[in-house]
N, C-alpha and C positions, 0 to 999 in steps of 0.2 A: 408512496403518498403523492408524489408528483404526478404519476400517471392517473391516479384517482381524480385529482383535481382537473387535469386536462381532459379526461374522458367525460367528466361532468360538464365540460364547456366553460369552465371558470378560468379567468386569469387570477394571478395572485392578488392583483389590485382589487378586483371585484370581490374576491373572497374576504379580503381584509375589510373592505367597506361594509359588507353585509354582516360580518361576524364581530367586527370591532377588534379583531386580533391583528397586531402589527405584522406587516409584511415580512419583517425580519424574523419574527417567531415562526411564521409559516415556512420560511426558507429553512430554518433550523430543523423543523420536522421533516421536510422533504429531503434534505441532504444528510441528516444525521450528524451534522457538525457539532451540535450541542444538545444536551438533554433538555427536554421540554416537559412541563407538568402534564400528566395524563388527562387532566380535565380540559386542557386546551386542545389536545388531540381529539377528545370526545366531542367537543363543540364543533370542530371542523367536520368530523365524520358524520355527525348528525345533520349538519347543514347540507352536506353533499348527498344525503340520503343513501349512504352506503348500506348494502344488504346486511341483514343480521349476522349471517355466518362470517362474512369477512370483517364486519365491524368487531365482533368478539375476538377474532384472531389478531387484528391489529391492536386492539386495546390490551391484549395479553402481552404483546411485544412492547407496547408503550409503558406498561407497568414495570416491566423488567428493565427497560432502558432508562427509567427514571432513577434507578438505584445507582449510586456512584460506582464507577468502574475502578478496578485495582490501580490503574495507571494514574488516577488522580492523586494518589498518595505520593507519587513521584514527580508531579508536574514541574515544580521548580528545580528539583535536583537533577532530573534527566533532560529537562528542557521541554517547552510547550510543543515543539514540532514532533518530537518523538511521542509525546503523550497523545496528540491528536492522531498520529499514525497508529498507535496501539488501539485507540478507540475504533478506528475503521477496520483494522485487522481482526478485532475480536468478533465482529459481526459478519465478516466476509465468508462466503462459501468458496470462492476462487480468487486468487490474486495473480495478476500478470505484471511483471516488472521488466522494464528495459533500462539497462544501466550502461552508459558509454564511458563512465569514469571510475566507478567504485564497485566493490563487492557490496551488495545490499545488506542492510542491518539484520534481516532475518537469518542471514547465512554467515555472519561475521563471527570470528573467534573472539574471546575476551581480549587477547593481546592485540589483535588488529583493531578492535573497537577502541581500545585505550589509546593507541597511536592516533586514530582519527579524532578522538575527543580532544587530545592535546593540540592537534593541528587546528581544530575549530574553536579553541578556547575563547577567542575574541568575540564569538557570536553567542557564547553561553551566558546564562544569568549568573549573578554573583553567588547564588546558592547552589550552583551546579556542583554535583559530586560524581566523580568518576565511578566510585564504588556503587553508588545508588543507581547510576546509569546502567552499569553492568548487571546489577540485580534486576532492574526493569527489563533489560534486553533479554535476559534468560526467560522471564515470564512471557515476553512477546514471542520468543522462539518456541514456546511450549505449544502454540497452536498447530505446529507441524507434527505433533506426536499424537498417538492414540487412535482409536477407531473412527473418531469424528474429525480427524485432522483436516485442516484447511489445505486445499490443493494450491501449491505455489509453483508457478512457471516463471523462470528467469532467463532472459536473454542478455548475455554480456557481450559488449563490443570486445573484439580481440585486444584492443588497446588497454583494457582493464588488466589483462594478464601480463602486459609488458611493463606498464607503469607500476611502481611499488607503492604509490600513494603515501610516500613518506615513511613507509615501514622498512625496518631492517630486512635483509635478505632472508634470514631464518623465519621471521614473523610472516613474511609474504609466502614463503614456501609452505609453512604450516597452515596458513589460511587456504591456500589452493588445495592442499591435501585434504583439509576439512571439507571444502566445497565438493571435492570428488567423492568423499565418503557419504555426504548428505545425498548427492545425486544417485549414488549406487545403492544406498541402504534404506532410504526413506521413500516409500511408495508415493508419498504426497508431494515429493520435490522433483522437479525437472529443471535441469540446467543445460542451456545450449549456448553456443558461441557464434556470434556474428563475425565472420572472418573479414580481414582487410579487403579481400578481393570479391566480396559479395556484390552482386549486381544491384544497382539502385533502381527502386521503383518510383511510383508517383509521389509517395509520401515518405520514402524510406530514410531520407536524411533527417532523422529526429534531431532536434536542436538541444534537447536536454533529456535527463532521465524522467521517466514517468511510471506511475503505477495505476493499474486498472483493477477496480474492486467490483465483483458481482456478488449478489446476495441470494439466499435461499428463496425468499418470496419473489415470484416473478413480477409482482407489482412494484417492487423496489427498484429505483433507477440505478443503473450502473454509474459508479463514481470514478472519475479519473483525477489523480493528483499529480501535477507537474512540479518537478523539483526545480527551484530557482535559488540563486544565491541569497535572496532576501527573505523569501517565505515560500510556503507551499501554495500553489495555485489550485484551488478546488473547483472542478468542473462537473456539472450535472446536466447542463443544457444538452438536449438530444443531438443537435447539430454538431456541437463541439465534441461531444463524446463519440459521435459517429466518425469523425475524422480520425480519432485515436483508435477506433475499432478497425478502420481501414489500415492504419499504420501497423497495428498489431498483426493483422493478417499478413501484410507484406514482410514484416520482420520474421514471422514464423516461416514463411516460404524461403527467405534468404538465408536463415541461420542453418548451421550444421545440425545434423541429427544428434540425438543424445549420445550414441556410441562414439561418433567422430569427435564430439565435443569433449568427451572424457579423454580421448587421446591428446587433444590439444592442451587441455588442462594439465595432464600429466607431464607433457613436454615442457610446459611453462614452469611447473613446479621444479622440475629438474634443472632448468635453466637458471632459476633463482639462486641455487646453491653454487652453480658453476661460475656465476658472476660476482660472488662475494669478494 
């Protein structure tokens, strides 16, 4: 939707002024951050004179996105950040993640996820439930299964394998073994390690974890979510996303290949038990 507006030569302010639709609601449609009533989408598409074929395709998507997602049943219990992440994941065709500190949620074991939930309990809502969080996590991870599985590419800083993230040695060992199994047995999953001695490029020193989502419709903008201690930073501005595109390219060039990464993961898993 963002590209449609821009191609029509409209700023969000101009579109808001001419349609009477709040700029915030226009932003929600363009980023997919929240559901918006289909009639609002229809008004915008009509105003921008979108061709009939594309108009119908977008409206079909809008009707589907207006229905509550499964994650909304878990919003309070699993936390709003995970709920919004599940929303983005559900519509993504590909997901790229860089993690300098933790195993990402889509590849966590229940035991490791429980340890992390306990460590983050100060940031959770009063209604947070570990059991409900784990149930929601299983539903999130289901996108990696089946013939239409979402393609997930993860690059882990080698430091992730050394730090236990508060997990006991056996839990960390089992987590790494699970990670290896996912990388070897799921065609949709690629896991690579960024070694300590990787050469730094122009943007390579990523300052935090981030996730890049792309979608089936080429007209849908790529969305980047940057992980911070306070909240997730949602980026859809082309210039800002382009910076993360460059960073992603450089991380891919610097990371070990899939086979080499499995060797490093295997050694790290064995080391966990030897250091108990």
